[in-house]
PATI-231358 format. One line per 8 residues: number of its first residue (from 0); their letters; for each residue x, z, y of N, C-alpha, C. Coordinates in Angstrom, 2 decimals, always signed. Layout:
BEGIN
NUM = A = X:Z:Y:X:Z:Y:X:Z:Y | ...
This chain:
BEGIN
0 = MDVKINYN = +3.17:+22.36:+5.90:+2.81:+20.82:+6.65:+0.70:+21.47:+6.84 | +0.87:+20.95:+7.88:-1.14:+21.56:+7.73:-1.62:+20.10:+7.82 | -2.81:+20.48:+7.02:-3.48:+18.55:+6.34:-4.69:+19.73:+7.02 | -4.94:+19.04:+7.82:-7.02:+19.18:+8.01:-7.59:+17.69:+7.86 | -9.12:+17.85:+7.62:-9.80:+16.95:+7.60:-10.88:+16.38:+8.50 | -10.22:+15.42:+9.19:-12.52:+15.16:+9.48:-13.08:+14.41:+9.55 | -14.32:+13.67:+10.26:-14.87:+13.08:+9.97:-15.53:+11.70:+10.81 | -15.98:+10.37:+9.95:-16.12:+9.50:+11.22:-15.51:+8.94:+12.23
8 = MDGARNAE = -15.89:+8.16:+12.84:-15.03:+7.55:+14.36:-14.42:+8.83:+15.11 | -15.61:+9.94:+15.53:-14.68:+11.17:+16.20:-13.84:+11.02:+15.99 | -13.92:+11.64:+14.27:-12.60:+11.97:+14.18:-11.32:+11.11:+14.05 | -11.37:+10.19:+13.73:-10.27:+8.98:+13.55:-10.18:+9.40:+15.01 | -10.67:+9.29:+16.29:-10.42:+9.48:+17.80:-9.14:+10.41:+17.66 | -9.34:+11.71:+17.19:-8.83:+12.73:+17.17:-7.95:+13.01:+16.50 | -7.34:+12.21:+15.72:-6.45:+12.09:+14.59:-4.71:+12.48:+15.32 | -4.37:+13.93:+14.40:-2.69:+14.03:+14.50:-1.62:+13.87:+14.17
16 = GLAVIVDI = -0.71:+13.51:+14.22:+0.27:+14.05:+13.09:+0.59:+12.20:+12.38 | +0.17:+12.31:+11.29:+0.09:+11.35:+10.15:-1.39:+11.15:+9.84 | -1.84:+10.12:+10.73:-3.47:+9.87:+10.17:-3.73:+9.23:+8.82 | -4.46:+10.29:+7.62:-4.86:+8.69:+6.92:-6.30:+8.25:+6.83 | -6.26:+7.26:+7.18:-8.14:+6.94:+6.89:-8.35:+6.39:+5.62 | -9.43:+6.69:+5.70:-10.29:+7.16:+3.72:-11.62:+6.08:+4.50 | -11.80:+4.99:+4.16:-13.35:+3.92:+3.87:-12.79:+3.41:+2.46 | -13.43:+4.07:+1.36:-13.29:+3.71:+0.28:-14.05:+2.42:+0.31
24 = FRASSIQS = -15.41:+2.49:+0.38:-16.27:+1.17:-0.32:-16.39:+0.55:+1.39 | -15.97:-0.40:+2.28:-14.42:-0.77:+1.10:-13.26:-1.26:+1.70 | -13.41:-0.81:+2.83:-11.72:-1.67:+3.69:-10.53:-0.42:+3.21 | -10.18:+0.69:+3.09:-9.49:+1.04:+2.35:-8.93:+0.71:+1.09 | -10.04:+0.14:+0.18:-9.49:-0.48:-1.20:-9.10:-1.96:-0.90 | -9.67:-2.49:-0.53:-9.64:-3.92:-0.34:-8.42:-3.70:+0.31 | -7.83:-3.32:+1.71:-6.14:-2.82:+2.40:-5.29:-2.95:+0.56 | -5.44:-1.95:+0.06:-4.40:-1.55:-1.13:-4.56:-2.86:-1.70
32 = YLLEHGAR = -5.30:-3.22:-2.20:-6.06:-4.43:-3.50:-5.19:-5.97:-2.37 | -5.26:-5.95:-1.20:-4.12:-7.35:-0.53:-2.98:-6.72:-1.37 | -2.63:-6.04:-0.03:-0.86:-5.75:-0.49:-0.35:-5.66:-1.48 | -0.91:-4.66:-2.76:-0.60:-4.96:-4.23:-0.33:-6.32:-4.54 | -1.70:-7.03:-4.19:-1.10:-8.96:-4.84:-0.43:-9.36:-3.81 | +0.10:-9.44:-3.25:+1.10:-10.00:-2.57:+0.96:-10.55:-0.85 | -0.36:-9.24:-0.30:-0.12:-10.58:+1.25:+0.91:-9.93:+2.31 | +1.39:-11.43:+2.99:+2.08:-10.31:+3.78:+2.38:-9.38:+4.89
40 = EIVLSKTR = +0.99:-9.57:+5.11:+0.49:-8.58:+5.96:-0.93:-8.25:+6.05 | -1.56:-7.48:+6.95:-3.06:-7.85:+7.11:-3.32:-7.23:+8.57 | -3.44:-8.43:+9.91:-3.53:-8.50:+11.15:-5.24:-7.16:+11.10 | -5.62:-6.13:+11.96:-6.87:-5.56:+12.00:-7.34:-5.83:+13.17 | -8.69:-6.48:+12.97:-9.22:-7.62:+14.06:-10.40:-6.38:+14.28 | -10.43:-6.05:+15.13:-12.11:-5.19:+15.96:-13.22:-6.12:+15.49 | -12.83:-7.57:+15.49:-14.87:-8.31:+15.81:-14.51:-9.36:+14.20 | -15.64:-9.42:+13.65:-15.51:-10.64:+13.01:-15.17:-11.65:+13.84
48 = DMALEGAS = -15.42:-12.12:+14.80:-15.00:-13.65:+15.84:-13.58:-13.68:+15.63 | -13.28:-12.34:+16.16:-11.43:-12.11:+16.03:-10.74:-12.72:+15.00 | -11.32:-11.94:+13.79:-10.87:-12.29:+12.63:-11.19:-13.58:+11.79 | -11.79:-14.69:+12.70:-12.36:-15.83:+12.13:-11.37:-16.59:+13.02 | -11.56:-16.28:+14.46:-10.14:-17.13:+14.96:-8.86:-17.28:+14.69 | -8.58:-15.73:+14.08:-6.94:-15.79:+13.78:-6.66:-16.26:+12.51 | -8.07:-16.52:+11.23:-7.72:-16.94:+10.38:-7.62:-18.54:+10.37 | -8.28:-19.07:+11.62:-8.41:-20.72:+12.16:-7.23:-21.45:+12.54
56 = KPSIVRSF = -6.59:-20.16:+12.83:-5.69:-20.54:+14.58:-4.61:-21.95:+13.34 | -4.00:-22.89:+13.57:-2.77:-23.53:+12.97:-1.82:-21.96:+12.73 | -1.29:-22.81:+11.43:+0.27:-21.59:+11.21:+0.73:-22.21:+10.12 | +2.14:-22.02:+10.16:+3.24:-22.35:+9.12:+2.58:-21.72:+7.30 | +1.57:-19.87:+8.08:+2.05:-19.30:+7.11:+0.66:-19.46:+6.49 | +0.24:-19.66:+5.60:-1.74:-19.24:+5.27:-2.66:-18.39:+5.60 | -3.77:-18.29:+6.39:-4.00:-17.08:+7.07:-5.69:-17.26:+6.87 | -6.04:-16.11:+5.97:-7.36:-16.14:+5.55:-8.29:-14.72:+6.59
64 = AIGDKLLE = -9.38:-14.89:+6.40:-10.40:-13.36:+7.15:-11.15:-13.15:+5.96 | -11.01:-11.65:+6.36:-11.68:-10.94:+5.16:-12.72:-9.70:+5.90 | -13.53:-9.25:+5.61:-14.26:-7.96:+5.93:-16.13:-8.21:+6.50 | -16.75:-7.64:+6.70:-18.19:-7.23:+6.87:-18.89:-7.77:+7.21 | -19.71:-8.79:+6.09:-20.53:-9.35:+6.72:-19.75:-11.19:+7.00 | -19.00:-11.31:+6.18:-18.33:-12.46:+6.85:-18.48:-13.38:+5.25 | -18.65:-14.57:+5.02:-19.45:-15.47:+4.16:-17.85:-16.19:+4.03 | -18.13:-15.81:+2.25:-16.65:-16.41:+1.91:-16.94:-18.24:+2.33
72 = SSIVLPNS = -15.58:-18.63:+2.32:-15.58:-19.67:+2.42:-13.72:-20.43:+2.10 | -13.24:-21.39:+2.71:-11.85:-21.56:+2.35:-10.97:-20.63:+3.10 | -11.17:-20.33:+4.69:-10.39:-19.63:+4.90:-11.54:-18.15:+4.85 | -11.93:-17.55:+4.53:-12.53:-16.14:+4.25:-12.58:-16.02:+3.54 | -12.07:-14.71:+2.50:-12.15:-14.46:+1.36:-12.96:-13.46:+1.02 | -13.68:-13.28:+0.10:-15.29:-12.03:-0.48:-14.24:-11.12:+0.00 | -15.21:-10.52:+0.59:-15.46:-9.23:+0.45:-15.60:-8.26:-0.56 | -14.88:-8.31:-1.27:-15.51:-7.60:-2.95:-14.13:-7.65:-3.83
80 = LYNLEKRI = -13.98:-6.50:-4.34:-12.73:-6.33:-5.10:-12.48:-7.39:-6.36 | -14.38:-7.70:-7.12:-14.48:-7.63:-7.75:-14.94:-9.39:-7.82 | -14.54:-10.44:-6.82:-14.25:-11.14:-6.46:-13.42:-11.77:-6.14 | -12.44:-10.89:-5.27:-11.38:-10.88:-5.44:-10.53:-11.58:-6.39 | -10.84:-11.39:-7.54:-10.03:-11.96:-8.57:-9.79:-13.37:-8.29 | -10.72:-13.79:-8.38:-10.65:-15.30:-8.55:-10.22:-16.50:-7.66 | -9.35:-15.41:-5.99:-8.62:-15.46:-4.85:-7.46:-14.84:-5.06 | -6.99:-14.41:-6.26:-5.55:-14.29:-5.61:-4.71:-14.97:-5.24
88 = SDIHGSII = -4.61:-15.85:-6.04:-3.19:-17.34:-5.62:-3.78:-17.41:-3.65 | -4.88:-17.26:-3.40:-5.16:-17.87:-2.03:-4.09:-16.21:-1.26 | -4.13:-15.01:-1.65:-3.63:-13.72:-1.52:-2.03:-13.35:-0.93 | -1.37:-14.04:-2.62:+0.04:-14.34:-2.38:+0.79:-15.06:-1.45 | +1.85:-14.12:-0.13:+1.94:-15.21:+0.96:+1.56:-14.95:+1.98 | +0.31:-14.73:+2.37:-0.78:-14.90:+3.80:-0.98:-14.09:+4.45 | -1.01:-14.56:+5.21:-1.66:-13.15:+6.83:-3.21:-13.01:+6.46 | -3.32:-11.96:+6.12:-5.13:-11.74:+6.36:-5.76:-10.95:+7.05
96 = HHYSENGV = -6.29:-11.17:+8.09:-6.86:-11.06:+9.40:-8.27:-10.81:+8.52 | -7.91:-8.47:+8.94:-9.04:-7.73:+8.34:-10.47:-7.53:+9.22 | -11.83:-7.53:+8.76:-12.40:-6.83:+9.91:-13.08:-5.81:+8.69 | -13.23:-4.51:+10.06:-14.18:-3.54:+9.09:-14.91:-2.93:+10.40 | -15.84:-2.20:+10.64:-16.73:-1.57:+11.12:-16.52:-0.58:+11.72 | -15.59:+0.22:+10.62:-15.66:+1.97:+10.21:-13.93:+1.63:+10.10 | -13.98:+1.13:+8.49:-12.26:+1.34:+7.70:-11.50:+0.81:+9.32 | -11.32:-0.41:+9.38:-10.49:-1.06:+10.30:-10.71:-0.25:+11.63
104 = NGILEASR = -11.51:-0.31:+12.56:-11.84:+0.52:+13.52:-11.29:+1.74:+14.02 | -11.33:+2.19:+12.56:-11.01:+3.83:+12.39:-9.27:+3.79:+12.86 | -8.88:+2.78:+11.58:-7.09:+3.20:+12.30:-6.70:+2.63:+13.29 | -7.40:+1.82:+14.19:-7.23:+1.33:+15.55:-7.65:+2.28:+16.25 | -8.54:+3.11:+16.01:-8.68:+4.70:+17.00:-7.48:+5.51:+16.73 | -6.95:+6.13:+15.55:-6.45:+6.83:+15.31:-4.77:+6.82:+15.79 | -4.56:+4.87:+16.02:-3.45:+4.87:+16.39:-2.91:+5.34:+17.82 | -4.38:+5.70:+18.37:-4.26:+6.18:+20.11:-3.60:+7.29:+20.22
112 = TADSVISA = -3.86:+7.96:+19.37:-3.67:+10.16:+19.18:-2.66:+10.28:+17.98 | -2.26:+9.39:+17.17:-1.79:+10.29:+15.99:-0.78:+9.77:+16.24 | +1.00:+10.05:+15.59:+1.65:+9.31:+15.33:+1.91:+8.23:+14.68 | +1.39:+7.73:+13.65:+1.28:+7.42:+12.76:+0.21:+7.22:+11.92 | +0.07:+5.56:+11.16:-1.25:+5.90:+10.07:-1.42:+5.10:+9.06 | -1.60:+5.66:+7.90:-1.62:+4.72:+6.81:-3.06:+4.50:+6.09 | -3.83:+3.89:+5.25:-4.94:+4.24:+4.89:-4.52:+4.19:+2.92 | -5.42:+5.34:+3.08:-5.42:+5.32:+0.97:-6.78:+5.37:+0.42
120 = CFLNHNAV = -6.76:+5.64:-0.73:-7.98:+5.19:-1.84:-7.62:+5.41:-3.32 | -8.66:+5.32:-3.91:-8.60:+5.87:-5.45:-7.18:+5.30:-5.83 | -7.23:+3.55:-5.53:-6.21:+2.92:-6.41:-4.94:+2.97:-5.67 | -4.42:+3.63:-4.79:-2.81:+3.84:-4.59:-2.58:+5.54:-4.02 | -3.09:+6.23:-4.93:-3.63:+7.88:-4.67:-2.89:+8.07:-4.66 | -1.79:+8.46:-5.85:+0.12:+8.62:-6.53:+0.28:+8.46:-5.31 | +0.84:+6.86:-4.99:+1.59:+6.26:-4.15:+1.74:+7.22:-2.26 | -0.16:+7.04:-2.39:+0.71:+7.48:-0.75:+0.61:+9.05:-1.18
128 = VNYIHYVN = +0.33:+9.89:-2.05:+0.40:+11.33:-2.19:+2.33:+11.95:-2.11 | +3.20:+10.72:-2.59:+4.38:+10.77:-2.75:+4.86:+10.06:-1.87 | +4.42:+9.40:-0.80:+4.29:+9.31:+0.72:+4.68:+9.85:+1.57 | +3.70:+10.67:+2.07:+3.54:+11.84:+2.21:+4.26:+12.87:+2.20 | +4.45:+13.30:+1.02:+5.48:+14.23:+0.56:+7.18:+13.63:+0.99 | +7.36:+12.64:+0.96:+8.41:+11.94:+1.13:+9.09:+11.93:+3.00 | +7.81:+11.60:+3.88:+8.07:+12.07:+5.61:+7.87:+13.16:+6.36 | +6.75:+14.07:+4.72:+6.65:+15.47:+5.34:+6.75:+15.97:+6.73
136 = PKKVTIVA = +5.34:+14.81:+6.97:+5.10:+15.49:+9.10:+5.08:+16.81:+8.75 | +4.44:+17.27:+10.18:+4.08:+18.80:+10.16:+2.27:+19.04:+10.62 | +2.15:+17.64:+10.72:+0.53:+17.47:+10.39:-0.04:+16.49:+9.72 | -0.99:+16.76:+9.15:-1.93:+15.20:+8.39:-2.86:+15.18:+8.40 | -3.79:+14.23:+9.89:-5.14:+14.51:+9.43:-5.46:+13.43:+8.43 | -5.95:+14.07:+7.64:-7.27:+13.05:+6.59:-8.58:+12.95:+6.63 | -9.21:+11.46:+7.20:-10.28:+11.08:+7.86:-11.39:+10.05:+7.48 | -12.11:+10.96:+6.78:-13.33:+10.40:+5.71:-13.83:+9.39:+6.88
144 = MGEFGTMS = -14.57:+8.49:+7.01:-15.03:+7.75:+7.96:-16.52:+7.21:+7.48 | -16.84:+7.07:+6.58:-18.51:+7.79:+5.78:-18.80:+5.89:+6.16 | -20.27:+5.85:+6.78:-21.09:+4.70:+6.95:-21.61:+4.91:+7.89 | -22.04:+3.61:+8.66:-23.26:+3.76:+9.63:-23.47:+4.98:+10.59 | -22.21:+5.41:+10.58:-21.61:+7.25:+11.13:-22.98:+8.49:+9.99 | -23.17:+8.45:+8.74:-23.25:+9.17:+7.99:-22.05:+9.21:+6.96 | -21.86:+10.45:+6.41:-20.93:+9.87:+5.69:-21.13:+10.04:+3.87 | -20.14:+9.46:+3.66:-20.85:+8.49:+1.90:-19.53:+9.49:+0.70
152 = VDDFYYVE = -20.59:+10.23:-0.35:-19.33:+10.66:-1.31:-18.50:+10.62:-1.58 | -18.43:+8.95:-1.74:-17.19:+8.60:-2.08:-15.63:+8.93:-0.49 | -16.12:+9.02:+0.44:-15.16:+8.65:+1.58:-15.21:+10.56:+1.02 | -15.82:+11.58:+0.99:-16.09:+12.64:+1.16:-15.58:+13.09:-0.42 | -15.39:+13.27:-0.77:-14.89:+14.01:-2.38:-13.29:+13.18:-2.61 | -13.17:+12.08:-1.68:-11.47:+11.01:-2.09:-10.81:+12.26:-1.15 | -11.18:+12.29:+0.59:-10.25:+13.32:+1.03:-10.43:+14.75:+0.01 | -11.04:+14.97:-0.11:-11.55:+16.74:-0.53:-9.71:+16.70:-1.84
160 = LLKDSLSG = -9.94:+15.19:-2.75:-8.87:+15.21:-3.75:-7.38:+15.18:-2.89 | -7.41:+13.93:-1.49:-6.15:+14.59:-1.40:-5.33:+15.03:-0.72 | -6.39:+16.16:+0.00:-5.73:+17.46:+0.54:-5.35:+18.29:-0.51 | -6.12:+18.69:-1.95:-5.76:+19.19:-2.50:-4.96:+18.69:-3.71 | -4.58:+17.24:-3.48:-2.85:+16.95:-4.40:-2.17:+17.32:-3.26 | -2.22:+17.11:-2.05:-0.98:+17.37:-0.92:-0.56:+19.17:-0.81 | -1.70:+19.80:-1.09:-1.66:+21.48:-1.56:-0.76:+22.01:-2.59 | -0.40:+21.02:-3.16:+0.12:+21.71:-4.83:-0.64:+21.64:-5.67
168 = KNVSPKMY = -1.70:+21.78:-5.83:-2.91:+22.09:-7.07:-2.85:+20.85:-8.27 | -3.29:+21.32:-8.95:-3.29:+20.76:-10.26:-4.42:+20.20:-10.28 | -4.87:+18.99:-9.82:-5.96:+18.84:-9.57:-6.12:+17.32:-11.01 | -7.44:+17.24:-11.22:-6.85:+15.81:-11.81:-8.21:+14.17:-10.77 | -8.27:+12.98:-10.67:-8.71:+12.34:-9.84:-9.69:+12.48:-10.46 | -10.63:+12.34:-11.80:-11.25:+11.90:-12.90:-12.34:+13.20:-12.34 | -12.32:+14.36:-11.93:-13.08:+15.28:-11.39:-14.13:+15.06:-10.45 | -13.22:+14.54:-9.23:-13.97:+13.96:-8.74:-15.12:+12.77:-7.95
176 = VDKIQNER = -13.93:+11.92:-9.56:-14.82:+10.75:-8.95:-15.74:+10.82:-9.85 | -16.33:+12.21:-10.80:-17.33:+12.14:-11.92:-18.02:+12.72:-10.94 | -17.35:+13.61:-9.62:-18.66:+14.45:-8.68:-19.31:+12.90:-7.71 | -18.52:+11.45:-7.86:-19.17:+10.99:-6.81:-19.97:+9.69:-7.57 | -20.11:+9.76:-8.81:-21.06:+9.18:-9.64:-21.83:+9.65:-10.21 | -21.74:+11.04:-10.30:-23.24:+12.25:-10.37:-24.26:+11.48:-9.13 | -23.13:+11.85:-7.66:-24.06:+11.93:-6.52:-24.89:+10.71:-6.57 | -23.66:+9.07:-6.60:-24.20:+7.98:-5.99:-25.79:+8.42:-7.36
184 = YLLFGGPE = -25.91:+8.65:-7.99:-26.71:+8.78:-9.45:-27.99:+8.98:-8.83 | -27.95:+9.99:-8.44:-29.04:+10.29:-7.66:-29.51:+10.28:-6.18 | -28.19:+9.36:-5.64:-29.08:+9.08:-4.37:-29.47:+7.55:-4.65 | -28.54:+6.71:-5.47:-29.15:+5.32:-5.82:-29.94:+5.07:-6.92 | -30.03:+5.58:-7.16:-30.73:+5.70:-8.43:-31.95:+5.47:-8.57 | -32.48:+5.44:-10.05:-34.19:+5.09:-10.19:-34.83:+3.87:-10.40 | -36.10:+4.11:-10.72:-36.51:+2.42:-11.30:-36.90:+1.85:-10.03 | -36.28:+0.23:-9.77:-36.76:-0.41:-8.66:-37.65:-0.78:-8.30
192 = ELFGKTLP = -38.91:+0.02:-8.63:-40.98:-0.25:-8.55:-40.90:+0.82:-7.36 | -39.21:+1.80:-7.12:-39.50:+2.75:-6.18:-38.52:+3.25:-5.37 | -37.49:+2.08:-5.53:-36.62:+2.17:-4.28:-36.38:+0.59:-3.64 | -36.86:-0.97:-4.38:-36.13:-1.88:-4.37:-36.87:-2.00:-3.08 | -38.10:-2.16:-2.63:-37.53:-2.55:-1.49:-38.14:-1.25:-0.13 | -37.64:-0.35:-0.63:-37.38:+0.20:+0.62:-36.24:+0.82:+1.18 | -35.07:+1.01:+0.33:-33.96:+0.83:+0.48:-33.54:+0.51:+1.48 | -32.33:+1.31:+2.89:-32.36:+0.67:+4.18:-30.98:-0.38:+3.26
200 = ELLTKFYS = -30.17:-1.12:+4.21:-29.38:-1.57:+3.68:-27.72:-0.61:+3.25 | -27.97:+0.10:+3.91:-27.01:+1.20:+3.46:-26.92:+1.90:+1.78 | -27.94:+0.94:+1.10:-28.33:+1.88:-0.25:-28.50:+1.19:-0.74 | -28.80:-0.23:-0.64:-29.60:-1.56:-1.00:-27.63:-2.05:-1.64 | -26.64:-1.83:-1.21:-25.88:-2.71:-1.52:-25.38:-2.20:-2.45 | -25.81:-0.21:-2.59:-24.91:+0.26:-4.04:-25.86:-0.17:-5.10 | -27.15:+0.13:-4.54:-27.85:-0.55:-5.77:-28.29:-1.84:-6.33 | -27.21:-3.12:-5.98:-27.23:-4.29:-5.79:-25.73:-4.52:-7.02
208 = ELGKKDMN = -26.11:-4.84:-8.40:-24.97:-5.72:-9.61:-23.65:-4.94:-9.45 | -23.53:-6.30:-7.57:-21.85:-6.64:-7.30:-21.22:-5.34:-6.60 | -22.56:-4.62:-5.68:-22.86:-3.04:-5.50:-21.69:-2.68:-6.27 | -22.49:-2.39:-7.20:-22.16:-1.75:-8.85:-20.76:-1.64:-9.38 | -20.71:-3.25:-9.30:-18.77:-3.70:-10.34:-18.10:-3.14:-9.20 | -18.10:-3.32:-7.56:-16.85:-3.30:-7.10:-16.51:-1.45:-7.16 | -17.85:-0.87:-6.73:-18.11:+0.53:-6.75:-16.62:+1.11:-7.96 | -17.15:+1.10:-9.05:-16.35:+0.56:-10.46:-14.81:+0.54:-10.69
216 = LMLNYDAG = -14.84:-0.93:-9.55:-12.89:-0.95:-9.50:-12.29:-0.20:-8.49 | -13.21:-0.16:-7.21:-12.99:+1.07:-6.48:-12.46:+2.24:-6.30 | -13.30:+3.16:-7.69:-13.10:+4.25:-8.26:-12.28:+4.18:-9.34 | -11.42:+3.39:-9.99:-10.38:+3.05:-10.48:-8.96:+4.18:-10.11 | -9.01:+5.36:-10.30:-7.77:+5.93:-10.17:-6.48:+5.98:-11.01 | -6.96:+5.42:-12.00:-5.75:+5.37:-12.83:-4.38:+3.31:-12.87 | -5.62:+3.09:-11.51:-5.09:+2.11:-11.48:-3.63:+2.19:-11.04 | -3.12:+2.90:-10.27:-1.32:+2.81:-10.22:-0.69:+2.33:-9.21
224 = YSAVPKLM = -1.57:+1.55:-8.16:-0.96:+0.94:-7.68:-0.21:+1.64:-5.80 | +0.62:+0.81:-5.97:+2.62:+1.27:-5.33:+2.49:+1.31:-3.89 | +1.13:+0.40:-3.42:+1.33:-0.17:-1.57:+0.92:+1.26:-1.17 | +1.42:+1.32:-0.24:+0.63:+2.44:+1.06:+0.56:+1.31:+1.81 | -0.71:+1.52:+2.58:-0.76:+0.29:+3.71:-0.50:+0.76:+5.07 | +0.36:+0.69:+5.94:+1.12:+1.11:+7.01:+0.84:+0.66:+8.32 | +0.57:+0.83:+9.44:+0.06:+0.61:+10.48:+1.21:-0.10:+11.27 | +2.07:-1.34:+11.86:+2.62:-1.61:+12.76:+2.28:-2.39:+13.65
232 = NGRLYG = +2.58:-2.11:+14.71:+1.78:-2.82:+16.05:+0.75:-3.81:+15.85 | -0.31:-3.06:+15.10:-1.33:-3.92:+14.85:-1.68:-4.23:+13.90 | -0.65:-4.33:+12.43:-0.53:-4.90:+11.07:+0.01:-4.12:+10.47 | -1.30:-3.79:+9.95:-0.20:-2.94:+8.17:+0.34:-3.91:+7.10 | +1.45:-3.52:+6.71:+2.72:-3.94:+5.38:+2.27:-2.61:+4.49 | +3.16:-2.99:+3.60:+2.63:-1.84:+1.94:+4.05:-1.43:+2.08
């Protein structure tokens, strides 16, 4: 099995074999969570408007939208693992229209060149490793999507963990999570008077209390999720 790592959207566009899209904060984690908690399917939406339109159409199956900068409402689920807990009853059996600038569009771009596409995160890490070994593709391209065209430490270290796990190394996810937490502290920590008014959007969401709660949930490698989101006809199934 030939395993390589690509980065950002260009990396997704050049994926070969089995493409594994990684967007820890938040798309990959959200997708794993939704399918683990009974979502019928996840429709990948290239834009926010497409997600909202899909969730608004009359259907015998309940539909919801979720994604970047979509405000929670009766048809929009919160784009937050921490806040999704209160909407679990809406998830089960529903069709979810998911928009994400990087994670969702990375999957769609990878599907143009790759033989098949899945998404991976810490929550379903063991299931992903077992699935890849089971299908045993000749080529695997792991894509760290990053954010706003830059690499994020959570994606960077997760793809390293996945590559090392597939190679048969005896590795502990905790070691990689510790690296993420240490580097995030250096990047995003600090007193409010130094950072509160100067951080761009990329940094402020990590600094927010909700961002911290979400990231802690997304780094939970002991979650043991069994759902591996797999792309079929523009939709993800577990």
